C-alpha positions in Angstrom: 170.7 -8.0 27.8 170.6 -5.0 30.2 168.6 -2.2 29.9 170.1 1.4 30.7 168.6 4.4 31.6 169.6 7.8 30.3 167.7 9.5 33.5 169.4 11.9 36.0 168.4 13.6 38.9 168.4 17.4 39.6 168.9 18.8 43.4 167.5 22.1 43.9 167.0 24.3 46.9 163.9 25.9 47.8 161.8 27.3 50.6 160.6 25.0 52.9 157.1 26.7 52.8 157.0 26.9 49.0 157.8 23.2 48.7 155.3 22.2 51.3 152.5 24.3 49.8 153.6 22.4 46.4 153.5 18.8 47.9 150.1 19.5 49.3 148.9 20.5 46.0 150.0 17.9 44.2 148.6 15.3 46.8 145.4 17.3 46.3 145.8 16.4 42.7 146.6 12.7 43.1 149.9 13.2 41.1 153.5 12.6 43.1 155.7 16.1 42.9 158.3 14.5 40.8 155.5 14.1 38.0 154.4 16.8 38.3 157.5 18.8 37.7 158.6 16.5 34.9 155.2 17.2 33.2 156.0 21.1 33.5 159.6 20.7 32.3 158.4 18.5 29.1 155.9 21.0 28.4 158.7 23.6 28.6 160.5 22.0 26.1 158.3 21.2 23.8 156.1 24.1 23.6 159.6 26.1 23.9 158.4 28.5 26.0 158.1 28.8 30.0 155.0 30.7 31.5 155.3 32.0 34.7 153.0 34.6 35.9 154.1 37.5 37.4 150.6 38.4 39.1 150.4 38.7 42.6 148.0 37.0 44.8 145.5 39.7 44.2 145.8 39.5 40.2 147.9 42.7 39.9 151.0 43.2 37.7 153.8 44.8 39.6 153.0 48.2 37.9 149.3 47.9 38.4 150.2 47.2 42.2 152.5 49.6 43.0 150.0 52.2 40.9 147.0 51.2 43.6 149.5 51.3 46.6 150.2 55.2 45.4 146.8 55.7 44.7 146.0 54.5 48.6 148.8 56.4 50.2 147.5 59.3 48.5 144.0 58.6 50.3 145.6 58.0 53.4 147.7 61.3 53.4 144.7 63.4 52.5 146.5 64.3 49.0 143.0 63.9 47.2 139.5 65.8 46.7 136.6 63.7 46.7 133.6 64.3 44.8 130.1 63.2 44.3 129.0 61.6 41.4 126.0 63.8 40.3 123.9 62.7 37.7 122.0 64.8 34.9 
């Protein structure tokens, strides 16, 4: 009696820096990279959703980051007026 496996292999290309950082994260969590990827894939299939954050490293959405950059550029270029807060 032989047991057949329905498993397959996935090969992906990814930046070495991201691969190494993810491997380090998995090592710190005590799980193999393959187990983490399999768990994420199973969760996506089970929930029928793929949650990927578009927030930047500071927690801003792309539009929030663009607005913040625009305002910072205005300050640097001297296009704004500074006002004192006066409490009555």
